MIMI-198295 format. One line per 2 residues: their letters; for each residue x, y, z of N, C-alpha, C. Coordinates in pm, whole numbers, plus 50000, padded with zeros to 5 digits. Example, Ala and Ser with C-alpha at 12.3 -4.5 7.8 and 13.67 -1.06 7.14 Angstrom:
BEGIN
as	51319,49431,50780,51230,49550,50780,51320,49670,50780 ~ 51285,49775,50708,51367,49894,50714,51290,50003,50787
***
This chain:
BEGIN
ms	49435,03979,11263,49527,04075,11255,49615,03940,11226 ~ 49779,03969,11148,49859,03890,11149,49964,03900,11270
ss	50023,03825,11304,50136,03843,11439,50308,03809,11364 ~ 50314,03995,11307,50462,03976,11264,50580,03964,11299
pi	50654,03868,11270,50787,03869,11382,50921,04008,11350 ~ 50985,03973,11391,51095,04079,11379,51120,04070,11207
aa	51163,04212,11191,51186,04199,11041,51312,04128,10981 ~ 51317,04050,10861,51386,03984,10781,51540,03992,10804
pt	51594,03901,10819,51753,03943,10887,51839,03971,10731 ~ 51946,04070,10756,51971,04130,10657,52127,04044,10659
rg	52215,04068,10548,52364,04026,10516,52417,04052,10657 ~ 52504,03922,10695,52538,03903,10794,52475,03904,10911
dp	52348,03937,10966,52301,03862,11059,52244,03720,11046 ~ 52340,03671,11190,52309,03542,11143,52169,03465,11214
rp	52056,03501,11244,51946,03498,11278,51902,03394,11194 ~ 51849,03279,11173,51787,03213,11079,51628,03264,11018
at	51635,03262,10933,51544,03303,10782,51357,03247,10800 ~ 51420,03140,10914,51287,03042,10938,51167,03124,11021
gp	51190,03220,11062,51130,03263,11188,51199,03306,11272 ~ 51117,03382,11352,51210,03422,11483,51199,03340,11652
hp	51157,03220,11618,51164,03075,11698,51191,02950,11622 ~ 51259,02957,11509,51262,02796,11448,51218,02678,11565
gm	51192,02568,11466,51158,02468,11564,51018,02520,11653 ~ 50982,02586,11625,50824,02617,11722,50733,02701,11627
gf	50605,02624,11645,50552,02766,11550,50437,02871,11660 ~ 50405,02951,11586,50359,03088,11674,50277,03030,11784
gq	50172,02965,11776,50075,02883,11895,50175,02814,11999 ~ 50269,02747,11950,50349,02653,12073,50473,02761,12140
fv	50491,02860,12072,50564,02956,12127,50513,03015,12243 ~ 50365,03095,12210,50280,03144,12342,50247,03055,12454
al	50220,02913,12405,50168,02832,12493,50317,02781,12568 ~ 50430,02816,12575,50527,02790,12641,50584,02902,12717
ia	50562,02994,12620,50588,03163,12732,50510,03147,12838 ~ 50350,03143,12815,50264,03107,12916,50284,03024,13009
am	50322,02867,12979,50363,02788,13069,50473,02846,13176 ~ 50572,02907,13132,50673,02953,13207,50662,03081,13328
ma	50557,03171,13232,50459,03242,13353,50380,03195,13476 ~ 50311,03097,13428,50214,03013,13520,50278,02956,13589
tn	50409,02927,13595,50486,02852,13719,50461,02938,13835 ~ 50508,03077,13796,50469,03198,13934,50357,03196,13979
al	50258,03176,13932,50079,03238,13953,50067,03120,14028 ~ 50116,02981,13941,50093,02820,14052,50107,02841,14201
ai	50255,02905,14185,50330,02923,14306,50227,03017,14441 ~ 50170,03107,14346,50125,03204,14474,49985,03155,14475
ds	49852,03092,14396,49727,03129,14394,49718,02966,14445 ~ 49779,02843,14394,49736,02716,14472,49718,02722,14644
ml	49791,02805,14698,49811,02838,14805,49713,02878,14933 ~ 49638,02957,14813,49512,03017,14901,49464,02965,14988
pa	49389,02866,14942,49290,02797,15037,49381,02709,15137 ~ 49521,02670,15127,49602,02608,15210,49652,02660,15306
mp	49659,02781,15305,49719,02876,15434,49642,02850,15596 ~ 49507,02832,15582,49478,02798,15706,49555,02691,15763
qi	49528,02578,15707,49584,02427,15742,49704,02456,15747 ~ 49828,02490,15686,49949,02514,15680,50033,02623,15805
gh	49941,02691,15828,49934,02799,15976,49922,02694,16070 ~ 49767,02654,16075,49784,02494,16174,49851,02416,16219
al	49898,02349,16091,50001,02272,16115,50182,02299,16177 ~ 50178,02437,16125,50336,02507,16171,50328,02590,16293
gv	50222,02579,16342,50216,02673,16454,50209,02800,16470 ~ 50144,02841,16351,50122,03035,16315,50025,03068,16407
aa	50047,03153,16509,49946,03219,16589,49847,03316,16542 ~ 49942,03429,16528,49843,03483,16440,49811,03488,16289
dn	49647,03523,16277,49625,03484,16123,49676,03569,16034 ~ 49726,03713,16051,49817,03782,15968,49929,03783,15919
dr	49985,03668,16045,50131,03654,15964,50163,03505,15899 ~ 50025,03466,15834,50030,03372,15722,50069,03403,15591
qw	50047,03610,15602,50057,03618,15492,50195,03602,15426 ~ 50328,03580,15546,50453,03569,15499,50513,03468,15392
il	50375,03353,15421,50394,03245,15285,50362,03284,15158 ~ 50325,03423,15132,50285,03455,14985,50419,03576,14999
ta	50458,03628,15061,50566,03735,15126,50708,03666,15049 ~ 50720,03601,15111,50846,03548,15136,50907,03466,14968
yl	50766,03420,14935,50802,03371,14792,50807,03500,14679 ~ 50723,03608,14694,50745,03712,14638,50895,03785,14640
lg	50940,03805,14779,51086,03899,14786,51216,03808,14752 ~ 51200,03629,14754,51255,03588,14652,51270,03589,14529
fg	51140,03619,14489,51118,03587,14303,51148,03733,14255 ~ 51119,03861,14324,51152,03966,14281,51327,04042,14322
aa	51393,03965,14406,51525,03997,14455,51635,03935,14358 ~ 51624,03828,14354,51675,03716,14195,51700,03778,14072
qi	51578,03877,14037,51572,03862,13880,51653,03979,13843 ~ 51757,04055,13981,51834,04163,13886,51953,04079,13880
ay	51971,03974,13942,52133,03863,13849,52040,03782,13716 ~ 51957,03748,13688,51917,03644,13596,51947,03749,13491
gp	51889,03816,13492,51907,03949,13365,52022,03962,13270 ~ 52149,03969,13340,52298,03979,13295,52361,03860,13245
la	52317,03756,13311,52361,03611,13362,52286,03603,13149 ~ 52157,03637,13184,52064,03548,13038,52150,03644,12909
dr	52221,03780,12933,52252,03844,12832,52369,03781,12792 ~ 52436,03727,12906,52587,03709,12864,52561,03548,12805
yg	52524,03459,12870,52540,03305,12862,52397,03280,12735 ~ 52309,03336,12763,52168,03280,12685,52093,03227,12776
rk	51973,03227,12675,51825,03249,12763,51824,03122,12806 ~ 51833,03004,12729,51763,02879,12726,51895,02799,12859
pv	51992,02840,12896,52058,02769,12988,52044,02881,13099 ~ 52025,02977,13166,51985,03027,13300,51830,03001,13288
ll	51716,02986,13177,51601,02930,13227,51584,02801,13304 ~ 51672,02684,13227,51638,02593,13269,51736,02558,13439
vg	51865,02641,13462,51882,02647,13631,51783,02703,13674 ~ 51674,02805,13653,51608,02874,13752,51473,02783,13767
ls	51466,02717,13646,51343,02613,13651,51432,02477,13771 ~ 51513,02471,13733,51554,02338,13859,51557,02368,14009
ly	51580,02494,14024,51541,02555,14142,51460,02554,14231 ~ 51376,02603,14106,51209,02597,14146,51193,02460,14181
vv	51178,02365,14124,51152,02253,14119,51206,02181,14249 ~ 51320,02215,14267,51373,02154,14425,51325,02222,14542
fa	51319,02356,14586,51272,02410,14667,51152,02397,14671 ~ 51063,02396,14566,50901,02362,14595,50882,02225,14679
aa	50989,02107,14624,50983,02014,14714,51049,02029,14846 ~ 51128,02108,14880,51154,02130,14984,51025,02196,15081
ca	50983,02266,15048,50864,02315,15110,50756,02225,15168 ~ 50779,02136,15087,50690,01996,15123,50718,01935,15238
fa	50823,01932,15248,50915,01860,15383,50956,01953,15457 ~ 50873,02094,15500,50923,02177,15604,50853,02109,15740
ts	50922,02153,15863,50889,02085,15946,50827,02203,16090 ~ 50917,02311,15999,50854,02464,16078,50821,02607,16004
fe	50747,02703,16062,50713,02777,15967,50840,02864,15934 ~ 50961,02846,15996,51089,02936,15948,51143,02861,15826
ml	51182,02693,15846,51195,02647,15727,51129,02648,15573 ~ 50973,02703,15639,50910,02671,15468,50894,02823,15449
la	50965,02905,15530,50972,03032,15413,51095,03078,15352 ~ 51232,02994,15431,51348,03011,15365,51306,02933,15240
ar	51258,02798,15255,51225,02705,15115,51159,02785,15027 ~ 51055,02870,15048,50976,02947,14971,51019,03057,14915
al	51126,03112,14983,51178,03252,14935,51283,03175,14795 ~ 51345,03071,14843,51459,03017,14723,51353,02937,14638
cg	51242,02882,14627,51170,02862,14534,51146,02974,14435 ~ 51103,03089,14516,51073,03264,14450,51204,03260,14379
vg	51324,03284,14365,51479,03293,14350,51485,03190,14220 ~ 51446,03044,14238,51406,02970,14095,51322,02979,14049
aa	51188,03089,14067,51041,03082,13989,51131,03221,13898 ~ 51218,03331,13938,51237,03452,13896,51314,03439,13760
at	51363,03324,13733,51447,03325,13589,51304,03292,13493 ~ 51177,03241,13514,51087,03270,13458,51025,03379,13437
rv	51038,03461,13499,50960,03622,13466,51066,03693,13399 ~ 51219,03683,13410,51269,03752,13338,51307,03713,13208
ls	51336,03574,13205,51342,03541,13064,51222,03486,12999 ~ 51090,03503,13017,51007,03501,12895,50941,03638,12864
vs	50961,03710,12943,50987,03892,12893,51113,03875,12753 ~ 51237,03841,12831,51320,03857,12741,51325,03785,12594
iv	51300,03649,12618,51249,03585,12478,51173,03635,12383 ~ 51047,03688,12442,50951,03738,12412,51010,03869,12290
rd	51093,03954,12359,51132,04085,12328,51240,04034,12235 ~ 51293,03890,12213,51422,03886,12129,51346,03852,11997
cy	51200,03834,12015,51153,03770,11879,51078,03877,11846 ~ 50982,03991,11916,50909,04078,11909,50916,04196,11968
sg	50844,04347,11853,50900,04412,11940,50752,04506,11947 ~ 50741,04595,11974,50653,04719,11952,50518,04666,12023
rq	50376,04702,11899,50287,04657,11919,50231,04482,11900 ~ 50338,04443,11862,50302,04300,11828,50416,04225,11944
ma	50488,04281,12002,50547,04202,12113,50404,04217,12280 ~ 50360,04339,12250,50238,04380,12361,50136,04279,12336
rv	50094,04279,12193,49990,04156,12170,50028,03951,12176 ~ 50177,03930,12164,50236,03827,12192,50213,03799,12348
ms	50245,03927,12474,50258,03917,12600,50073,03881,12610 ~ 49971,03989,12557,49856,03951,12583,49780,03797,12565
ls	49834,03711,12457,49787,03592,12404,49856,03519,12513 ~ 49977,03516,12576,50032,03422,12644,49947,03446,12806
fi	49941,03610,12820,49837,03636,12925,49710,03550,12919 ~ 49687,03534,12828,49519,03445,12817,49518,03321,12872
vf	49638,03259,12827,49700,03109,12872,49735,03096,12992 ~ 49799,03204,13034,49882,03194,13169,49798,03233,13272
lg	49658,03326,13260,49537,03329,13327,49456,03258,13357 ~ 49442,03158,13320,49416,03059,13353,49394,02994,13460
vp	49572,02970,13485,49633,02918,13624,49534,02985,13717 ~ 49608,03122,13754,49521,03193,13843,49387,03166,13866
ii	49284,03128,13789,49188,03127,13758,49108,02964,13815 ~ 49251,02917,13797,49221,02758,13867,49271,02744,13984
ap	49419,02812,13976,49480,02724,14076,49410,02730,14240 ~ 49321,02840,14299,49271,02766,14421,49210,02654,14405
sv	49146,02613,14275,49072,02520,14255,49150,02421,14338 ~ 49244,02414,14224,49358,02253,14275,49406,02258,14372
gq	49436,02362,14444,49494,02371,14619,49372,02288,14637 ~ 49235,02330,14653,49135,02319,14720,49094,02146,14703
ai	49108,02116,14582,49073,01940,14521,49205,01885,14590 ~ 49312,01920,14598,49416,01856,14649,49434,01838,14837
ll	49342,01949,14874,49285,01955,15019,49230,01842,15047 ~ 49104,01791,14976,49033,01706,14996,49099,01578,14996
va	49165,01567,14907,49247,01403,14906,49352,01359,14946 ~ 49460,01488,14983,49560,01464,15062,49617,01593,15129
pw	49729,01588,15175,49767,01672,15314,49825,01781,15223 ~ 49819,01942,15252,49871,02039,15221,50013,02022,15160
pw	50127,01939,15194,50243,01944,15153,50233,01916,14990 ~ 50084,01872,14967,50068,01768,14804,50078,01917,14738
vf	50030,02031,14761,50001,02136,14711,50156,02178,14656 ~ 50241,02144,14751,50374,02175,14691,50431,02096,14609
gv	50388,01960,14606,50445,01840,14529,50391,01899,14391 ~ 50284,01936,14375,50205,01989,14229,50302,02077,14167
ls	50343,02145,14265,50468,02260,14195,50565,02189,14138 ~ 50643,02110,14186,50766,02059,14164,50720,01959,14064
if	50607,01905,14063,50579,01846,13911,50555,01924,13820 ~ 50466,02009,13840,50477,02103,13680,50597,02205,13605
gl	50682,02222,13742,50812,02271,13704,50883,02127,13605 ~ 50890,02061,13670,50980,01959,13597,50880,01939,13450
av	50818,01940,13419,50699,01926,13275,50747,02071,13185 ~ 50761,02180,13263,50795,02338,13169,50962,02254,13168
ia	51004,02196,13212,51188,02226,13205,51194,02101,13124 ~ 51104,01980,13039,51112,01900,12935,51112,02001,12833
ws	51003,02037,12847,50930,02125,12742,51037,02167,12668 ~ 51131,02282,12757,51189,02424,12742,51333,02350,12646
wl	51362,02258,12724,51473,02149,12703,51466,02070,12548 ~ 51334,02021,12515,51328,02019,12377,51313,02075,12289
kl	51200,02201,12312,51170,02265,12191,51216,02389,12166 ~ 51264,02452,12318,51268,02610,12294,51418,02604,12226
pe	51422,02678,12104,51566,02759,12069,51607,02848,12165 ~ 51745,02927,12125,51762,02989,12157,51774,03090,12075
tl	51716,03256,12202,51665,03349,12095,51765,03469,12120 ~ 51843,03427,12198,51939,03586,12178,52076,03573,12084
hp	52042,03663,12005,52140,03673,11906,52275,03707,11942 ~ 52388,03626,11843,52512,03659,11897,52610,03800,11974
qd	52560,03890,11840,52601,04021,11858,52543,04080,11949 ~ 52452,04039,12009,52340,04107,12138,52405,04057,12239
rv	52515,03931,12241,52596,03920,12394,52644,04017,12459 ~ 52618,04038,12590,52672,04156,12669,52778,04074,12767
pl	52895,04093,12749,53017,04042,12805,52967,04057,12981 ~ 52990,04003,13115,52977,03910,13209,53055,04014,13305
ev	53107,04142,13267,53186,04226,13293,53157,04346,13402 ~ 53195,04407,13557,53166,04512,13590,53089,04615,13514
tp	53228,04684,13415,53160,04774,13376,53064,04799,13260 ~ 53020,04684,13150,52940,04666,13068,52803,04637,13127
vl	52784,04552,13239,52711,04555,13318,52637,04659,13412 ~ 52741,04746,13466,52687,04874,13533,52636,05003,13412
aa	52701,04962,13325,52622,05025,13174,52523,05003,13176 ~ 52468,04874,13181,52384,04832,13127,52242,04856,13224
fk	52269,04867,13344,52207,04887,13466,52169,05020,13470 ~ 52281,05122,13410,52225,05288,13417,52158,05278,13319
ec	52202,05271,13167,52117,05275,13082,51916,05247,13119 ~ 51939,05135,13207,51790,05077,13208,51755,05188,13380
lt	51779,05207,13465,51756,05304,13541,51753,05459,13496 ~ 51795,05499,13394,51783,05647,13320,51740,05682,13239
nr	51679,05566,13156,51561,05573,13084,51390,05657,13104 ~ 51429,05752,13090,51266,05808,13161,51138,05743,13105
va	51101,05680,12994,50971,05620,12985,50993,05479,13059 ~ 51141,05412,13023,51140,05259,13117,51068,05261,13239
vg	51173,05404,13331,51152,05415,13452,51025,05419,13503 ~ 50953,05570,13448,50860,05602,13456,50707,05464,13444
yt	50734,05434,13374,50597,05305,13334,50636,05207,13475 ~ 50788,05140,13500,50755,05060,13555,50760,05110,13715
la	50767,05192,13742,50767,05260,13884,50555,05264,13910 ~ 50501,05315,13754,50327,05296,13747,50298,05198,13781
at	50380,05074,13722,50330,04918,13688,50340,04916,13840 ~ 50456,04889,13892,50500,04896,14038,50407,04894,14112
lv	50301,05063,14144,50225,05096,14237,50078,05037,14214 ~ 50066,05025,14084,49954,04928,14062,49922,04809,14114
ls	50047,04769,14076,50079,04598,14149,50069,04564,14310 ~ 50100,04687,14317,50061,04711,14502,49920,04662,14536
gl	49889,04705,14501,49733,04657,14488,49682,04534,14501 ~ 49706,04473,14359,49711,04322,14338,49740,04214,14456
fg	49895,04270,14491,49970,04200,14631,49882,04196,14737 ~ 49831,04309,14738,49781,04334,14879,49644,04247,14915
fl	49558,04235,14787,49456,04148,14765,49485,04005,14802 ~ 49592,03973,14731,49621,03809,14752,49667,03801,14882
ns	49701,03864,14966,49771,03864,15069,49636,03808,15178 ~ 49549,03876,15191,49437,03901,15239,49313,03834,15205
aq	49290,03776,15056,49217,03749,15028,49145,03624,15080 ~ 49209,03513,15119,49139,03418,15201,49079,03434,15328
qv	49148,03546,15368,49068,03640,15520,48938,03684,15480 ~ 48993,03788,15372,48886,03852,15291,48717,03739,15257
fv	48740,03677,15234,48629,03589,15154,48527,03526,15258 ~ 48636,03438,15305,48644,03340,15427,48573,03392,15569
dv	48659,03506,15601,48652,03530,15754,48527,03641,15745 ~ 48556,03762,15623,48462,03889,15649,48341,03832,15564
lg	48339,03776,15464,48209,03802,15362,48117,03640,15342 ~ 48204,03534,15436,48108,03454,15469,48139,03332,15316
ag	48213,03342,15237,48217,03255,15116,48240,03146,15134 ~ 48310,03087,15274,48352,02920,15241,48410,02830,15157
ka	48354,02747,15105,48447,02690,15045,48407,02696,14888 ~ 48322,02814,14854,48294,02880,14713,48429,02984,14718
fp	48508,02993,14804,48627,03100,14771,48691,03093,14666 ~ 48713,02946,14632,48821,02918,14478,48716,03002,14370
li	48583,02950,14384,48501,02992,14245,48490,03164,14251 ~ 48467,03215,14347,48473,03316,14313,48588,03385,14283
fa	48694,03368,14337,48837,03418,14327,48838,03401,14177 ~ 48843,03278,14111,48793,03207,13951,48743,03318,13846
gi	48592,03365,13915,48543,03458,13849,48607,03610,13864 ~ 48646,03683,13971,48754,03789,13981,48869,03793,13876
ag	48908,03659,13875,49054,03655,13824,49004,03661,13664 ~ 48913,03560,13636,48902,03553,13515,48869,03725,13406
gi	48828,03823,13484,48823,03956,13407,48944,04003,13414 ~ 49069,03969,13441,49194,03995,13364,49214,03871,13258
ai	49187,03780,13237,49181,03685,13129,49127,03786,13007 ~ 49010,03818,13029,48900,03852,12922,48987,03993,12907
ss	49047,04105,12974,49097,04195,12929,49234,04174,12835 ~ 49286,04079,12854,49376,04063,12799,49343,03981,12681
ll	49274,03923,12639,49236,03883,12523,49167,03989,12446 ~ 49110,04096,12493,49052,04234,12446,49197,04303,12397
ns	49304,04283,12482,49407,04388,12444,49504,04332,12298 ~ 49450,04218,12309,49595,04127,12193,49516,04171,12053
ri	49345,04215,12033,49273,04236,11941,49269,04423,11912 ~ 49304,04458,12015,49295,04569,12001,49409,04692,12004
vg	49551,04653,12073,49661,04736,12088,49658,04763,11941 ~ 49687,04643,11851,49755,04706,11751,49663,04818,11650
rl	49549,04867,11694,49486,04964,11642,49506,05033,11735 ~ 49491,05045,11859,49454,05193,11938,49615,05242,11958
gm	49702,05133,12003,49805,05188,12038,49830,05120,12212 ~ 49955,05115,12281,49989,05078,12413,49933,05206,12515
rl	49924,05340,12467,49922,05423,12572,49771,05458,12552 ~ 49691,05482,12496,49579,05497,12455,49495,05377,12528
vs	49522,05230,12535,49490,05144,12616,49482,05152,12747 ~ 49636,05159,12783,49653,05165,12927,49636,05250,12960
hv	49588,05392,12920,49577,05536,13025,49411,05527,13040 ~ 49331,05429,12963,49172,05481,12981,49155,05396,13065
al	49254,05253,13066,49207,05150,13170,49235,05149,13283 ~ 49370,05274,13329,49430,05288,13458,49271,05384,13526
lg	49283,05508,13428,49155,05554,13518,49012,05488,13546 ~ 49003,05368,13424,48912,05290,13488,48878,05208,13601
yi	49048,05149,13626,49060,05113,13750,49094,05181,13876 ~ 49086,05338,13841,49092,05405,13977,48959,05415,13988
gf	48876,05430,13919,48738,05488,13903,48633,05345,13983 ~ 48697,05221,13947,48644,05121,14013,48652,05117,14216
aa	48791,05122,14168,48856,05115,14347,48791,05248,14404 ~ 48760,05376,14360,48719,05489,14479,48587,05405,14482
vh	48480,05373,14350,48369,05309,14429,48327,05225,14536 ~ 48456,05116,14492,48454,05009,14615,48500,05086,14749
av	48581,05168,14736,48614,05216,14884,48516,05305,14945 ~ 48417,05369,14866,48353,05427,14915,48193,05326,14985
va	48176,05245,14887,48105,05102,14967,48122,05047,15056 ~ 48271,05059,15090,48324,04980,15220,48350,05052,15325
ls	48354,05181,15314,48332,05272,15440,48225,05296,15495 ~ 48139,05328,15391,47969,05323,15422,47911,05183,15491
gh	48007,05057,15508,47932,04974,15611,47823,04883,15486 ~ 47864,04921,15370,47748,04841,15246,47811,04689,15180
et	47947,04667,15233,48031,04590,15155,47953,04406,15190 ~ 47927,04353,15070,47848,04235,15072,47953,04167,14972
lw	47946,04054,14973,48023,03950,14929,47987,03964,14731 ~ 47861,04024,14733,47865,04046,14566,47890,04177,14535
tf	47894,04270,14607,47944,04420,14586,48117,04384,14571 ~ 48163,04315,14646,48329,04299,14616,48394,04223,14555
sl	48304,04151,14495,48293,04035,14384,48309,04097,14259 ~ 48161,04133,14229,48147,04267,14095,48257,04387,14108
lq	48276,04462,14213,48367,04581,14161,48488,04536,14160 ~ 48519,04398,14223,48680,04354,14215,48710,04298,14065
ag	48608,04221,14016,48604,04189,13876,48617,04330,13819 ~ 48584,04446,13794,48574,04498,13738,48734,04600,13718
mm	48800,04607,13834,48901,04644,13880,49004,04537,13826 ~ 49027,04405,13833,49057,04328,13781,49095,04330,13600
fc	48971,04358,13554,48981,04405,13434,49053,04494,13379 ~ 49039,04589,13437,49136,04706,13369,49293,04716,13422
fg	49288,04640,13535,49420,04604,13563,49507,04507,13431 ~ 49413,04403,13401,49508,04364,13260,49566,04428,13144
lv	49455,04527,13095,49475,04645,13007,49607,04713,13087 ~ 49616,04747,13209,49755,04827,13228,49855,04775,13224
ms	49858,04656,13333,50025,04584,13292,50025,04511,13195 ~ 49948,04478,13121,49977,04405,12977,50090,04530,12893
nf	50050,04634,12918,50052,04735,12788,50213,04851,12908 ~ 50148,04878,13011,50273,04899,13121,50395,04830,13073
gs	50427,04709,13118,50538,04637,13075,50568,04643,12967 ~ 50514,04631,12826,50555,04636,12708,50635,04777,12654
ia	50550,04905,12725,50582,05068,12730,50743,05060,12799 ~ 50760,05012,12881,50887,04990,12971,51010,04948,12887
me	50952,04827,12839,51068,04752,12760,51107,04810,12634 ~ 51039,04867,12549,51003,04941,12425,51167,04998,12426
pl	51177,05097,12489,51336,05167,12443,51484,05120,12480 ~ 51452,04924,12525,51565,04859,12601,51606,04764,12507
gh	51537,04746,12401,51561,04620,12327,51657,04520,12344 ~ 51783,04621,12288,51901,04617,12271,51995,04532,12430
la	51877,04566,12556,51925,04535,12666,51784,04464,12727 ~ 51757,04346,12663,51627,04300,12745,51632,04198,12839
gt	51736,04124,12824,51740,04043,12953,51836,04164,13079 ~ 51884,04245,13075,51905,04333,13206,51811,04393,13204
aa	51695,04470,13109,51579,04547,13136,51451,04469,13198 ~ 51465,04386,13126,51377,04247,13197,51396,04241,13370
sv	51522,04246,13423,51561,04188,13542,51538,04308,13644 ~ 51570,04443,13575,51551,04539,13666,51449,04567,13687
qg	51345,04565,13614,51221,04633,13559,51129,04506,13693 ~ 51183,04375,13664,51063,04276,13721,51155,04288,13885
fi	51265,04306,13907,51303,04315,14032,51243,04450,14128 ~ 51223,04551,14016,51155,04713,14126,51023,04680,14145
tt	50952,04572,14009,50806,04584,14060,50797,04461,14149 ~ 50847,04376,14180,50795,04261,14266,50869,04287,14410
if	51027,04328,14420,51009,04394,14575,50903,04475,14626 ~ 50919,04573,14497,50818,04703,14612,50691,04678,14601
ga	50660,04645,14516,50524,04592,14477,50476,04474,14592 ~ 50547,04354,14625,50548,04279,14734,50545,04361,14866
lf	50635,04443,14902,50661,04532,15007,50529,04648,15059 ~ 50484,04698,14957,50397,04775,14976,50248,04686,14974
gf	50240,04553,14886,50120,04495,14941,50131,04378,15061 ~ 50225,04412,15125,50246,04326,15282,50210,04382,15354
wi	50232,04590,15304,50190,04679,15405,50012,04667,15393 ~ 49961,04682,15309,49846,04664,15286,49787,04535,15355
gq	49812,04414,15366,49773,04296,15383,49777,04323,15542 ~ 49885,04371,15598,49897,04375,15761,49802,04466,15813
lf	49739,04574,15739,49682,04653,15823,49501,04574,15793 ~ 49493,04452,15742,49383,04393,15721,49285,04373,15899
dg	49197,04431,15931,49142,04464,16038,48990,04412,16047 ~ 48912,04341,15973,48818,04232,15990,48702,04317,15872
tt	48749,04360,15835,48673,04493,15735,48770,04472,15602 ~ 48707,04523,15508,48794,04536,15377,48809,04662,15342
vp	48796,04764,15429,48844,04923,15454,49024,04970,15395 ~ 49094,04912,15478,49205,04882,15425,49269,04841,15281
lt	49217,04742,15231,49239,04677,15092,49208,04791,15027 ~ 49086,04822,15008,48996,04925,14899,49056,05043,14890
lg	49078,05098,15030,49188,05235,15013,49310,05164,14945 ~ 49341,05084,14988,49494,05058,14926,49498,05061,14756
fa	49396,04991,14692,49381,04993,14598,49335,05151,14535 ~ 49255,05246,14602,49262,05365,14523,49375,05437,14546
gf	49449,05423,14668,49561,05527,14684,49658,05463,14601 ~ 49665,05387,14582,49824,05305,14504,49780,05328,14311
gv	49659,05352,14312,49607,05394,14150,49647,05510,14125 ~ 49614,05562,14264,49629,05743,14205,49763,05771,14173
ag	49856,05676,14240,49976,05693,14244,50038,05660,14138 ~ 49998,05536,14096,50024,05514,13947,50030,05619,13828
ll	49874,05680,13866,49826,05779,13751,49945,05899,13749 ~ 49939,05930,13868,50078,06064,13863,50217,06001,13809
av	50249,05879,13835,50396,05833,13802,50381,05913,13644 ~ 50270,05830,13566,50212,05807,13426,50225,05976,13399
li	50141,06056,13464,50149,06210,13426,50293,06272,13408 ~ 50366,06195,13491,50507,06302,13521,50581,06211,13386
te	50623,06107,13366,50647,06049,13258,50627,06095,13118 ~ 50491,06102,13137,50472,06164,12989,50448,06322,13002
kg	50513,06387,13074,50508,06539,13100,50346,06589,13085 ~ 50250,06499,13157,50152,06615,13143,50009,06520,13038
rm	50076,06463,12953,50048,06433,12860,49965,06251,12821 ~ 49867,06232,12781,49801,06106,12785,49694,06067,12681
fh	49704,05964,12665,49580,05900,12556,49701,05908,12383 ~ 49850,05950,12380,49860,05978,12265,49954,05880,12235
ag	49999,05834,12111,50082,05742,12082,50197,05724,12131 ~ 50309,05843,12162,50434,05831,12227,50555,05869,12135
ag	50667,05869,12147,50792,05945,12061,50795,05864,11982 ~ 50784,05730,12014,50789,05612,11948,50660,05566,11848
aa	50603,05651,11804,50485,05606,11748,50495,05521,11618 ~ 50600,05601,11505,50619,05548,11387,50686,05413,11400
te	50757,05370,11482,50803,05215,11458,50752,05158,11573 ~ 50625,05180,11649,50561,05097,11777,50514,04974,11694
sa	50489,04955,11596,50439,04841,11526,50527,04793,11449 ~ 50639,04822,11449,50765,04765,11343,50876,04704,11433
av	50920,04621,11391,51077,04585,11500,51211,04638,11480 ~ 51260,04660,11583,51404,04748,11593,51515,04690,11540
h	51518,04510,11527,51602,04482,11517,51614,04474,11330
***
């Protein structure tokens, strides 16, 4: 399958005829987008093995309170996205990305020098503020260059590279703890951020077209927000993605407790976590191969039903008292396989009607999915009671809620190509 860029420029169009991202080949473009996304994944998953040591070092009494290490980061990550979109639509993608990455580097280093839990949480939130730029800008940059099913394919290919990070990140964190104290986990984040800054500075062109720049004025910004929040498809799929994502955040919040304290995985935790995360990587590879032929809605709707099915079986197993390390790992891997197909396409469907406002749209959608997903996920995590029951019920419940959001958005229809079928695989510019 070829990777067709946006349509060739027409007279008066200032975009270069050399391609959608001049100076970068397709493979390097995908890799850089993946690296930008990976700053966030690394900041989340490399923490998991270190959470008991961090809690002990900083005097955290209750095990569930350690979950704030993840949630504080996610709240900063989500809240800042609302600002990055308008800034990127006004000043361009590259300068805003570099500023955000610089904040990420500085406050990741600050986490390493934290002397209290409160200081750590503040630095984690501000590190999330910086990382938010990578979420908004990665989606915006891809949308600047590709649309429709090709955008979904590029995002899936990026996810394949990006998802190598969650697979190996807990093992990286565990390896660091074997040779150095926990602050070095944050030191690695800072070093990785510096590498992405250098790569972006040297190789990434500005992808925002001059005619698409939006003045940073109250009226245009509010108009852009209004359009993002009133488009039925964009809002509906953003809410559906938020609900499905809540289950993942609930899992991340309590993963260390579930695997080590409940299931007795011990030091095998990073390896088992890697196997489960591998389900998302496999589904993203599959999505990149089939979405152009089958369409985003068919693939994601079938996957959502599969996700709910795995979650329901998992909840029954947990409620019956038959949960083991094997049942949890296998059912969780099945859910994550479906999750990868759902999220790759829900994000693309939500962005599709808003290509002319890609920065603001990514900002608004990222704000909603991360803030509310983090809060719902924290709620699930706080229900941890020494069993997997709250977590599995959270997966099932929020999966069904996501399905209801899709049904309402699509007015009861599923598995169809959508109103934009005729142009889904073509460029909109």
